[in-house]
C-alpha positions in Angstrom: 94.8 92.7 75.5 95.3 91.5 79.1 93.5 94.4 81.4 92.0 96.0 79.1 88.2 96.5 79.3 85.6 99.3 78.7 84.5 102.2 80.4 81.0 104.0 81.0 80.7 107.9 81.7 77.7 109.9 81.9 77.6 113.0 79.6 74.4 114.4 81.6 71.9 111.5 80.9 73.4 109.6 77.9 76.0 106.7 78.7 79.6 107.5 76.6 81.5 103.9 76.1 85.0 103.9 75.4 87.8 101.8 75.1 91.5 102.4 75.9 94.0 101.0 73.6 97.4 100.6 74.7 100.7 100.0 71.6 104.7 100.5 72.9 104.8 104.1 72.0 101.6 105.6 73.1 98.3 105.5 74.7 94.6 106.4 73.4 90.9 106.5 74.3 88.7 105.6 72.1 84.8 106.0 72.1 82.9 103.5 70.4 79.1 103.9 71.8 77.1 106.4 73.1 74.0 105.2 74.6 70.7 106.7 75.5 67.7 105.5 78.1 64.9 104.4 77.1 61.2 104.9 78.3 62.1 103.7 82.0 65.1 105.1 81.9 67.0 101.9 81.3 69.8 102.2 78.8 70.8 99.0 76.9 75.0 98.5 77.2 76.6 95.3 77.3 77.5 92.5 75.3 79.5 89.6 75.2 80.8 88.9 78.8 79.3 91.9 80.5 76.6 91.0 83.0 73.2 92.5 83.0 71.7 93.7 86.1 69.5 96.6 87.4 71.2 99.1 89.8 69.3 102.1 91.5 71.0 105.6 91.5 74.0 106.0 94.1 73.8 108.7 96.2 77.1 111.1 96.7 78.0 111.0 100.6 77.9 114.6 100.8 74.0 114.5 99.7 73.1 112.0 103.1 
């Protein structure tokens, strides 16, 4: 549906990909995949229209 998109959350070093599913009566979150990092600590996440890009870890503002 328009406006729906997958989300990625990290549980330790595992990337958990979930999808929100809406209906007229309820909303639920479905876990659709788990990705582990490769030897270079990169994740093979994406497909269809997801762009690929290498990013740097973000530092929490309190850590500066």
